[in-house]
C-alpha positions in Angstrom: 2.0 21.9 24.6 2.5 19.3 21.8 5.4 16.9 22.1 5.7 16.7 18.3 9.1 18.0 17.1 8.9 21.1 14.9 8.8 20.5 11.2 9.4 22.7 8.2 5.9 23.8 7.0 7.4 25.4 3.8 9.0 22.3 2.2 9.2 22.2 -1.5 9.6 19.2 -3.7 13.2 20.2 -4.3 13.9 20.2 -0.6 13.4 16.5 -0.1 14.7 13.3 -1.6 12.8 10.9 -3.9 13.3 7.2 -4.1 11.9 4.2 -5.9 9.9 1.2 -4.6 10.1 -1.7 -7.0 7.6 -4.6 -6.5 9.4 -6.4 -9.4 6.2 -7.0 -11.3 5.8 -10.1 -13.4 3.5 -9.1 -16.2 1.0 -11.3 -18.0 2.9 -13.2 -20.6 6.3 -12.4 -19.0 8.6 -14.3 -16.6 10.5 -13.6 -13.4 13.7 -13.4 -15.6 12.1 -10.5 -17.5 11.1 -8.8 -14.3 14.7 -8.9 -13.0 16.0 -7.4 -16.2 13.4 -4.7 -16.0 14.3 -4.0 -12.4 17.9 -3.5 -13.2 17.0 -1.3 -16.2 14.8 0.9 -14.0 17.4 1.1 -11.2 20.0 2.2 -13.7 17.7 4.9 -15.1 16.7 6.0 -11.5 20.3 6.4 -10.6 20.9 8.6 -13.7 17.8 10.7 -12.9 18.9 11.4 -9.4 16.7 9.2 -7.2 18.2 8.5 -3.8 17.5 4.9 -3.1 15.9 1.8 -4.7 14.0 -0.6 -2.6 12.6 -4.1 -3.3 9.9 -5.8 -1.2 9.5 -9.3 0.2 6.3 -11.0 -1.0 5.6 -14.7 -1.3 3.3 -16.9 -3.3 2.4 -13.8 -5.5 2.3 -14.6 -9.2 2.8 -11.0 -10.1 5.8 -10.2 -7.8 9.3 -11.6 -8.4 11.2 -10.3 -5.4 10.5 -13.1 -2.9 14.3 -13.7 -2.4 14.7 -10.1 -1.7 18.3 -10.0 -0.6 19.4 -11.8 -3.8 17.6 -9.3 -6.0 19.1 -6.4 -4.0 22.5 -7.9 -4.8 21.6 -8.1 -8.5 20.5 -4.4 -8.6 23.4 -3.2 -6.5 25.9 -5.0 -8.8 24.5 -3.3 -11.9 24.5 0.3 -10.4 27.2 2.6 -9.1 25.9 5.0 -6.5 22.2 4.7 -5.7 21.4 3.2 -2.3 19.7 -0.3 -2.7 17.7 -2.0 0.0 14.6 -3.7 1.2 11.2 -2.2 1.5 11.1 -4.4 3.3 12.3 -7.7 4.7 9.5 -9.3 6.7 11.5 -10.1 9.8 9.1 -12.6 11.4 9.7 -14.9 8.4 13.4 -15.2 9.2 15.9 -15.9 11.9 17.5 -12.5 12.7 21.0 -14.1 12.4 20.3 -15.0 8.8 19.2 -11.5 7.9 22.3 -10.1 9.6 24.5 -12.4 7.6 22.7 -11.6 4.3 22.8 -7.9 4.7 26.3 -8.0 6.2 27.3 -9.8 2.9 25.5 -7.1 0.8 27.2 -4.3 2.8 30.6 -5.9 2.4 30.1 -6.2 -1.3 28.6 -2.7 -1.8 29.9 -0.6 1.1 27.8 2.4 2.1 25.0 1.6 -0.3 22.7 -0.9 1.5 19.5 -0.2 3.5 17.7 -2.7 5.6 14.0 -1.8 5.8 12.0 -4.2 8.1 8.4 -5.0 8.4 6.4 -7.3 10.7 3.7 -8.6 8.4 4.1 -11.9 6.6 4.0 -10.5 3.1 1.7 -13.3 2.0 -1.3 -15.4 3.0 -1.6 -17.4 6.2 -0.9 -20.8 4.6 2.3 -19.5 2.9 3.3 -17.8 6.2 3.1 -21.2 7.9 5.2 -22.7 5.1 7.8 -20.0 5.7 7.8 -20.0 9.5 7.0 -23.7 10.3 7.3 -24.2 14.0 8.3 -20.7 14.9 4.7 -19.6 15.6 5.6 -16.0 15.0 2.7 -13.7 14.4 4.7 -10.5 14.6 4.1 -9.8 18.2 7.7 -10.6 19.1 8.9 -8.2 16.4 10.6 -5.8 19.0 12.6 -8.7 20.4 13.6 -9.9 17.0 14.6 -6.4 16.0 16.8 -6.0 19.1 18.4 -9.4 18.4 19.1 -8.3 14.8 20.5 -5.0 15.8 22.8 -6.6 18.3 24.3 -8.9 15.6 25.6 -5.7 13.8 27.3 -4.4 17.0 30.7 -5.5 18.0 31.0 -8.3 20.5 32.5 -5.8 23.0 29.5 -3.5 22.6 27.1 -6.2 23.7 29.2 -7.7 26.5 30.5 -10.6 24.5 28.6 -13.5 22.8 29.1 -16.9 21.3 27.1 -16.4 18.1 28.5 -13.9 15.6 27.1 -12.6 12.3 30.0 -13.0 9.8 29.8 -10.9 7.7 27.7 -8.4 9.6 29.3 -7.8 12.9 30.6 -4.2 13.3 29.0 -3.0 10.1 26.9 0.2 9.9 23.8 -0.8 7.9 20.9 1.7 8.2 17.8 0.0 9.7 14.4 1.4 8.8 11.1 0.4 10.3 8.2 0.1 7.8 4.5 0.2 8.7 0.9 0.6 7.5 -0.4 1.3 11.0 0.8 2.7 14.3 2.7 -0.2 15.8 6.0 0.3 13.9 5.5 4.1 13.9 5.6 4.1 17.7 8.5 1.6 17.9 10.6 3.5 15.4 10.0 6.7 17.3 10.9 5.1 20.6 14.1 3.7 19.2 15.1 6.8 17.3 15.1 5.0 13.9 13.9 6.3 10.5 10.3 5.3 9.6 8.8 4.6 6.2 5.0 4.5 6.0 3.0 2.6 3.3 0.8 5.4 2.2 0.6 3.8 -1.2 -1.9 1.2 0.1 -2.9 2.6 3.5 -3.7 6.2 2.9 -6.2 6.7 5.8 -3.6 5.8 8.4 -0.8 8.0 7.0 -1.3 11.1 9.1 -2.1 9.4 12.4 1.0 7.1 12.0 3.3 10.0 11.1 2.0 12.0 14.1 2.5 9.0 16.4 6.1 8.5 15.1 7.0 12.2 15.6 5.4 12.4 19.1 7.1 9.1 20.1 10.5 10.1 18.8 13.5 9.8 21.1 16.9 11.0 19.8 19.4 8.1 19.4 22.9 7.5 18.1 21.1 7.0 14.7 19.0 10.1 14.5 18.7 13.3 16.5 15.3 14.2 15.0 12.6 12.2 13.2 13.0 11.1 9.6 9.9 10.0 7.9 9.5 8.6 4.4 6.1 8.0 2.7 5.3 5.6 -0.1 3.1 7.0 -2.9 1.8 5.5 -6.2 2.6 7.7 -9.1 1.4 6.8 -12.6 2.6 9.6 -14.9 2.4 9.9 -18.7 2.6 12.7 -21.2 -1.2 13.1 -21.1 -3.7 12.8 -18.4 -5.7 10.3 -20.5 -2.8 8.0 -21.0 -1.8 8.1 -17.3 -5.4 7.1 -16.4 -5.2 4.2 -18.9 -1.9 3.0 -17.5 -3.2 3.1 -14.0 -5.8 0.5 -14.7 -3.1 -2.2 -14.4 -2.5 -1.2 -10.8 -6.3 -1.1 -10.2 -6.7 -4.6 -11.7 -3.9 -5.8 -9.5 -5.6 -4.6 -6.3 -9.0 -5.8 -7.5 -7.6 -9.3 -8.0 -6.1 -9.1 -4.5 -9.3 -8.2 -2.8 -11.0 -11.0 -4.7 -8.2 -13.4 -3.4 -7.2 -14.1 -7.0 -3.6 -12.8 -7.4 -2.4 -13.0 -11.0 0.4 -11.4 -13.0 0.2 -7.7 -13.7 -2.4 -7.2 -16.4 -2.3 -5.0 -19.4 -4.2 -1.7 -19.2 -7.8 -1.3 -20.3 -9.7 1.7 -21.5 -12.2 1.5 -18.6 -12.6 -0.3 -15.3 -16.4 0.0 -15.3 -17.0 -3.4 -16.7 -14.5 -5.1 -14.3 -15.5 -3.9 -10.8 -18.7 -3.5 -8.8 -19.5 -0.3 -7.1 -18.5 -1.9 -3.8 -15.1 -3.0 -5.2 -14.6 0.5 -6.7 -15.1 2.0 -3.3 -12.8 -0.5 -1.7 -10.0 0.3 -4.1 -10.5 4.0 -3.7 -10.0 3.5 0.1 -6.7 1.6 -0.6 -5.4 3.6 -3.5 -6.9 7.0 -2.6 -3.5 8.7 -2.3 -2.4 7.6 -5.7 -1.2 10.4 -8.1 -2.2 9.9 -11.7 -1.7 12.4 -14.5 0.7 14.4 -16.7 3.7 16.3 -15.4 1.8 19.4 -14.3 -0.7 17.3 -12.4 2.0 15.2 -10.8 3.9 18.2 -9.7 0.9 19.8 -8.1 -0.3 16.6 -6.4 3.1 15.7 -5.1 3.4 19.2 -3.5 -0.1 18.8 -2.0 1.0 15.4 -0.5 4.2 17.0 0.8 2.2 19.8 2.4 -0.1 17.2 4.0 2.6 14.8 5.3 5.6 17.1 5.7 7.6 14.0 4.8 11.4 14.0 4.7 11.5 11.7 1.7 9.0 10.1 -0.8 9.3 6.7 -2.2 7.5 6.3 -5.6 5.8 3.1 -6.7 4.5 2.6 -10.2 2.8 -0.7 -11.2 2.8 -0.2 -15.0 2.5 -3.0 -17.5 4.8 -1.7 -20.2 8.4 -1.3 -19.2 9.0 1.7 -21.4 5.9 3.4 -20.1 7.1 2.7 -16.6 10.5 4.2 -17.3 8.7 7.3 -18.7 6.6 7.6 -15.6 9.6 7.8 -13.3 11.4 10.2 -15.7 8.4 12.5 -15.5 8.5 12.4 -11.7 12.3 13.2 -11.8 11.5 16.1 -14.1 8.6 17.3 -11.9 10.6 17.4 -8.7 13.5 19.2 -10.2 11.5 21.8 -11.9 12.2 25.4 -10.8 9.4 27.1 -9.0 
């Protein structure tokens, strides 16, 4: 008999929550200041359209991503919105002392009570040279992530709950800040299950590992004071427009971004092109298909159908939508189409 908890096989898009992953893109010809203005604009629209949470991701030494000081940008977005949850997707914990993350997110939770999420990853979020610049003598390669996580979680508990201590996270101690584990493989899936924490999987760039990781999470799940049953969120790239042709054109910015990454040539997000055929080799096209294979590109009808197919496949409890689109207005329209798609009556 399977140890996997029972899941609802009849989920509809209206049955789950949808959220936003913002990689705070710096576009060609733009600045980080422009990116932060656009992030706040998108968050305000996402709140109005009914999205559940708005997460920003920690990346370093990336010319096309502005959210390296992730907790600062979270504060900027939370200050400009009213009710949407705001958090990290994620903080790369091995880059930081757990005490500092507890203090930062304790500060955010104190400023915006009941609205802050702390999503944690164990990758560096950058290249090895930059990881060394971030970590210096700590020699952390992510293998001590479970110990770092335990230390961080203890800082949020009261001193009495952990038997007394000399070092306190102020603010932070005694605050209830939801912690999520993020992953693109099985390590964090199993750890999240064992600890009874919610789990977010990076399907938007690791589609082949999605189902094995979700299965591992659900089979590993042990009820905790946080959750009595598994809660899994999946990331998905959605590039939507009023026509299929326009959506495919807009998606070439995302494709160029990944193409430059596999060429080890990160640059700002590039404007869309009519065709990628002159830009990639057959090998590169195949490599991108492997990484971006779960991306949903199309008009509202296609997006609705493909999102439902993805939900049928993953049985996710929540989906987090990413859209690397060059033009801000087109990006807003893409998220608006998703909002309309998931609220449509069946």
